[in-house]
C-alpha positions as CSV (number, residue, x, y, z in Angstrom):
1,X,-5.9,-5.0,19.1
2,X,-3.1,-2.6,19.8
3,X,-3.3,-1.5,23.4
4,X,-2.4,2.1,23.0
5,X,-4.7,3.0,20.1
6,X,-6.8,5.5,22.1
7,X,-3.9,7.2,23.9
8,X,-3.1,10.8,22.6
9,X,-0.1,10.7,24.9
10,X,1.4,7.8,23.0
11,X,0.8,9.5,19.6
12,X,2.5,12.6,21.1
13,X,5.6,10.5,22.1
14,X,5.7,9.0,18.6
15,X,5.8,12.4,17.0
16,X,8.0,14.1,19.5
17,X,10.8,11.5,19.2
18,X,11.2,11.9,15.5
19,X,14.2,14.3,15.1
20,X,14.9,14.4,11.3
21,X,11.9,12.5,9.9
22,X,9.4,9.8,10.5
23,X,8.6,6.9,8.2
24,X,5.5,4.8,9.0
25,X,5.1,1.7,6.9
26,X,1.9,-0.3,7.2
27,X,-1.8,-0.2,6.8
28,X,-3.4,2.9,8.1
29,X,-6.8,1.2,8.1
30,X,-5.8,-0.8,11.1
31,X,-5.6,2.4,13.1
32,X,-8.6,4.2,11.5
33,X,-10.9,1.3,12.2
34,X,-9.8,0.6,15.7
35,X,-12.6,0.4,18.2
36,X,-10.8,2.8,20.5
37,X,-8.9,5.7,19.2
38,X,-10.2,5.7,15.6
39,X,-11.0,9.4,15.8
40,X,-7.6,10.3,17.1
41,X,-5.9,8.5,14.3
42,X,-8.3,9.9,11.7
43,X,-7.3,13.4,12.7
44,X,-3.6,12.5,12.5
45,X,-3.9,10.8,9.1
46,X,-6.0,13.7,7.8
47,X,-3.2,16.1,8.7
48,X,-0.7,13.9,6.9
49,X,-2.8,13.7,3.8
50,X,-3.5,17.5,3.7
51,X,0.3,18.0,3.9
52,X,0.8,15.5,1.1
53,X,2.9,13.3,3.3
54,X,1.1,10.0,2.5
55,X,2.3,7.8,-0.4
56,X,0.9,4.7,-1.9
57,X,4.4,3.2,-1.9
58,X,7.9,4.0,-0.9
59,X,9.5,6.8,-2.9
60,X,13.2,6.3,-3.7
61,X,15.7,8.1,-5.9
62,X,19.1,7.2,-7.3
63,X,22.1,9.0,-5.9
64,X,23.7,9.3,-9.4
65,X,20.4,10.4,-11.0
66,X,18.4,12.4,-8.4
67,X,15.7,13.2,-11.0
68,X,14.9,9.5,-11.2
69,X,12.3,9.0,-8.5
70,X,10.4,5.6,-8.3
71,X,7.5,4.7,-6.1
72,X,8.1,1.1,-4.8
73,X,4.9,-0.7,-4.0
74,X,6.0,-4.3,-3.7
75,X,9.1,-6.4,-2.9
76,X,9.7,-7.2,-6.6
77,X,9.9,-3.4,-7.3
78,X,13.3,-3.3,-5.7
79,X,14.7,-5.7,-8.3
80,X,12.8,-4.1,-11.2
81,X,13.6,-0.5,-10.4
82,X,16.6,-0.4,-8.1
83,X,18.9,-3.2,-9.1
84,X,22.1,-3.2,-7.0
85,X,20.8,-0.2,-5.0
86,X,20.9,2.2,-8.0
87,X,18.5,2.7,-10.8
88,X,18.0,1.2,-14.3
89,X,19.9,4.0,-16.0
90,X,23.6,3.4,-17.0
91,X,26.1,4.8,-14.5
């Protein structure tokens, strides 16, 4: 159990410290099904989902081909879709 699950103050600190963006990587179900604070996190994740800020992977784009956006869902996706930090299109 994570000790601060039911603390709205901690969630406030998390959000207020993000200056240019916030990336959360993990399993939201851990927070949503916590014994304490599940309701707090449900409201937070509902807001994120309504704003379409939740992805089922990590979206990346190539600097040379900004229209090439790929959603990475597993470790092997980096090698398959982003070899050498770019994309699969010829440079």
